[in-house]
C-alpha positions as protocol buffer text, in pm:
chain_id: "A"
residue {
  index: 1
  type: MET
  ca { x: 1 y: 1 z: 0 }
}
residue {
  index: 2
  type: ALA
  ca { x: 137 y: 341 z: -85 }
}
residue {
  index: 3
  type: ASP
  ca { x: 217 y: 584 z: 192 }
}
residue {
  index: 4
  type: ARG
  ca { x: 30 y: 911 z: 217 }
}
residue {
  index: 5
  type: TYR
  ca { x: 245 y: 1233 z: 245 }
}
residue {
  index: 6
  type: LEU
  ca { x: 104 y: 1489 z: 478 }
}
residue {
  index: 7
  type: THR
  ca { x: 161 y: 1855 z: 497 }
}
residue {
  index: 8
  type: VAL
  ca { x: 270 y: 2029 z: 814 }
}
residue {
  index: 9
  type: ALA
  ca { x: -83 y: 2154 z: 863 }
}
residue {
  index: 10
  type: GLN
  ca { x: -227 y: 1800 z: 832 }
}
residue {
  index: 11
  type: VAL
  ca { x: 33 y: 1664 z: 1081 }
}
residue {
  index: 12
  type: ALA
  ca { x: -52 y: 1939 z: 1324 }
}
residue {
  index: 13
  type: GLU
  ca { x: -423 y: 1867 z: 1288 }
}
residue {
  index: 14
  type: LEU
  ca { x: -368 y: 1488 z: 1348 }
}
residue {
  index: 15
  type: LEU
  ca { x: -151 y: 1563 z: 1658 }
}
residue {
  index: 16
  type: GLY
  ca { x: -396 y: 1821 z: 1789 }
}
residue {
  index: 17
  type: THR
  ca { x: -121 y: 2096 z: 1799 }
}
residue {
  index: 18
  type: THR
  ca { x: -30 y: 2413 z: 1615 }
}
residue {
  index: 19
  type: GLU
  ca { x: 185 y: 2402 z: 1305 }
}
residue {
  index: 20
  type: ARG
  ca { x: 484 y: 2520 z: 1518 }
}
residue {
  index: 21
  type: PHE
  ca { x: 521 y: 2179 z: 1687 }
}
residue {
  index: 22
  type: PRO
  ca { x: 558 y: 1968 z: 1361 }
}
residue {
  index: 23
  type: ARG
  ca { x: 793 y: 2231 z: 1223 }
}
residue {
  index: 24
  type: ARG
  ca { x: 1007 y: 2209 z: 1539 }
}
residue {
  index: 25
  type: LEU
  ca { x: 1017 y: 1828 z: 1501 }
}
residue {
  index: 26
  type: ILE
  ca { x: 1134 y: 1862 z: 1143 }
}
residue {
  index: 27
  type: ALA
  ca { x: 1398 y: 2129 z: 1226 }
}
residue {
  index: 28
  type: GLU
  ca { x: 1538 y: 1907 z: 1514 }
}
residue {
  index: 29
  type: ARG
  ca { x: 1530 y: 1602 z: 1284 }
}
residue {
  index: 30
  type: ARG
  ca { x: 1313 y: 1420 z: 1534 }
}
residue {
  index: 31
  type: ILE
  ca { x: 1065 y: 1298 z: 1263 }
}
residue {
  index: 32
  type: VAL
  ca { x: 1118 y: 1169 z: 907 }
}
residue {
  index: 33
  type: PHE
  ca { x: 1036 y: 1413 z: 633 }
}
residue {
  index: 34
  type: VAL
  ca { x: 1060 y: 1451 z: 257 }
}
residue {
  index: 35
  type: ARG
  ca { x: 1149 y: 1762 z: 64 }
}
residue {
  index: 36
  type: VAL
  ca { x: 956 y: 1809 z: -255 }
}
residue {
  index: 37
  type: GLY
  ca { x: 1118 y: 2111 z: -397 }
}
residue {
  index: 38
  type: ARG
  ca { x: 1078 y: 2365 z: -122 }
}
residue {
  index: 39
  type: HIS
  ca { x: 779 y: 2190 z: 28 }
}
residue {
  index: 40
  type: VAL
  ca { x: 809 y: 1956 z: 326 }
}
residue {
  index: 41
  type: ARG
  ca { x: 591 y: 1648 z: 358 }
}
residue {
  index: 42
  type: ASN
  ca { x: 578 y: 1372 z: 627 }
}
residue {
  index: 43
  type: PRO
  ca { x: 503 y: 1016 z: 544 }
}
residue {
  index: 44
  type: GLU
  ca { x: 201 y: 900 z: 735 }
}
residue {
  index: 45
  type: SER
  ca { x: 396 y: 591 z: 843 }
}
residue {
  index: 46
  type: ALA
  ca { x: 672 y: 813 z: 991 }
}
residue {
  index: 47
  type: LEU
  ca { x: 406 y: 1004 z: 1193 }
}
residue {
  index: 48
  type: ASN
  ca { x: 258 y: 682 z: 1326 }
}
residue {
  index: 49
  type: ALA
  ca { x: 615 y: 559 z: 1410 }
}
residue {
  index: 50
  type: PHE
  ca { x: 677 y: 885 z: 1602 }
}
residue {
  index: 51
  type: ILE
  ca { x: 353 y: 849 z: 1796 }
}
residue {
  index: 52
  type: ASP
  ca { x: 433 y: 486 z: 1877 }
}
residue {
  index: 53
  type: ALA
  ca { x: 787 y: 569 z: 1996 }
}
residue {
  index: 54
  type: ASN
  ca { x: 660 y: 838 z: 2222 }
}
residue {
  index: 55
  type: THR
  ca { x: 352 y: 661 z: 2370 }
}
residue {
  index: 56
  type: VAL
  ca { x: 394 y: 603 z: 2748 }
}
residue {
  index: 57
  type: GLN
  ca { x: 226 y: 291 z: 2871 }
}
residue {
  index: 58
  type: PRO
  ca { x: 53 y: 301 z: 3206 }
}
residue {
  index: 59
  type: ILE
  ca { x: 199 y: 139 z: 3514 }
}
residue {
  index: 60
  type: GLY
  ca { x: -3 y: -148 z: 3666 }
}
residue {
  index: 61
  type: ASP
  ca { x: -200 y: -109 z: 3979 }
}
residue {
  index: 62
  type: ARG
  ca { x: 35 y: 74 z: 4211 }
}
residue {
  index: 63
  type: ARG
  ca { x: -197 y: 43 z: 4513 }
}
residue {
  index: 64
  type: SER
  ca { x: -110 y: -324 z: 4554 }
}
residue {
  index: 65
  type: SER
  ca { x: 264 y: -256 z: 4539 }
}
residue {
  index: 66
  type: LEU
  ca { x: 248 y: 31 z: 4808 }
}
residue {
  index: 67
  type: ARG
  ca { x: 258 y: -64 z: 5166 }
}
residue {
  index: 68
  type: ARG
  ca { x: 86 y: 134 z: 5430 }
}
residue {
  index: 69
  type: ALA
  ca { x: 275 y: 254 z: 5731 }
}
residue {
  index: 70
  type: ALA
  ca { x: 152 y: 107 z: 6061 }
}
C-alpha cells in the first residue's frame, strides 16, 4: 500500500497541535520528512512511528505494590 504524504498543517491537525510543533520536530530532525522542492511532507507511516515511539504505557495497579505505614 502506498504511503500518504502529509503537509505540516495536516500533521498538526492529527496531533492536535499548532503548526509550530511539527515544524520544530522537522527542524530538530526528530521525525522523518521528505522535501519536494521547497515543500516539506511527512510520510503517514513516519508520523505513526513517532507516535508509537513516544507513547507512554500506564503502570499497573500501584496500590497493590505500596505498603501502608503502621
